[in-house]
C-alpha positions as CSV (number, residue, x, y, z in Angstrom):
1,M,-90.7,-176.5,7.7
2,A,-89.8,-178.9,10.5
3,L,-87.2,-180.6,8.3
4,V,-85.6,-177.2,7.5
5,T,-85.7,-176.3,11.2
6,L,-84.0,-179.6,12.3
7,S,-81.4,-179.2,9.5
8,Y,-80.6,-175.7,10.7
9,L,-80.3,-176.8,14.3
10,S,-78.2,-179.8,13.4
11,I,-75.7,-177.8,11.2
12,F,-75.2,-175.0,13.6
13,S,-75.2,-176.9,16.9
14,N,-72.7,-179.4,15.5
15,D,-70.4,-176.6,14.6
16,R,-70.9,-174.9,18.0
17,I,-72.1,-171.8,16.3
18,P,-74.5,-169.8,18.6
19,L,-78.1,-170.3,17.5
20,R,-79.5,-166.9,16.8
21,G,-83.3,-166.5,16.7
22,L,-83.9,-169.7,18.7
23,S,-87.1,-168.1,20.1
24,Y,-88.6,-168.5,16.6
25,F,-88.1,-172.3,16.8
26,S,-89.6,-172.6,20.2
27,D,-92.9,-171.6,18.7
28,I,-92.9,-174.5,16.2
29,L,-91.1,-177.3,18.1
30,S,-93.4,-179.5,20.2
31,G,-90.7,-181.2,22.3
32,K,-91.3,-184.5,20.6
33,F,-89.1,-186.2,18.0
34,M,-88.4,-189.7,16.8
35,V,-84.9,-191.2,16.7
36,R,-83.9,-194.4,14.9
37,I,-81.0,-196.1,16.6
38,N,-79.2,-199.5,16.5
39,P,-81.3,-202.2,18.3
40,D,-78.3,-203.2,20.4
41,L,-77.9,-199.6,21.6
42,H,-81.6,-199.5,22.3
43,K,-81.3,-202.6,24.5
44,K,-78.3,-201.1,26.4
45,I,-80.0,-197.9,27.2
46,V,-83.3,-199.6,28.2
47,F,-81.2,-201.7,30.6
48,I,-79.4,-198.6,32.0
49,A,-82.7,-196.7,32.5
50,K,-84.3,-199.6,34.3
51,K,-81.2,-200.1,36.5
52,E,-81.3,-196.4,37.4
53,G,-85.0,-196.5,38.1
54,Q,-86.0,-194.0,35.4
55,S,-87.8,-194.0,32.1
56,L,-86.0,-194.3,28.8
57,N,-87.3,-190.9,27.9
58,S,-85.8,-189.4,31.1
59,L,-82.5,-191.0,30.4
60,V,-82.3,-189.7,26.9
61,E,-83.4,-186.3,27.9
62,K,-80.7,-186.1,30.6
63,S,-78.1,-187.3,28.1
64,L,-79.1,-184.7,25.6
65,C,-79.0,-182.0,28.2
66,L,-75.4,-183.0,29.1
67,Y,-74.4,-183.0,25.4
68,A,-76.1,-179.7,24.7
69,K,-74.2,-177.8,27.5
């Protein structure tokens, strides 16, 4: 079910189509997910987070919030 949910969210959010029925997904999404990224990018964003005095998680969350607007 989670894979189907993520596929749905990915397809419709990439196309900027309004996500109807998002309240359904809030019941099954925990707020946690794992992302695999290039190790060089990982190093860069760890450096940026430390430089800004925040956690990597906080930096990624803020970045995703800006992207999702």
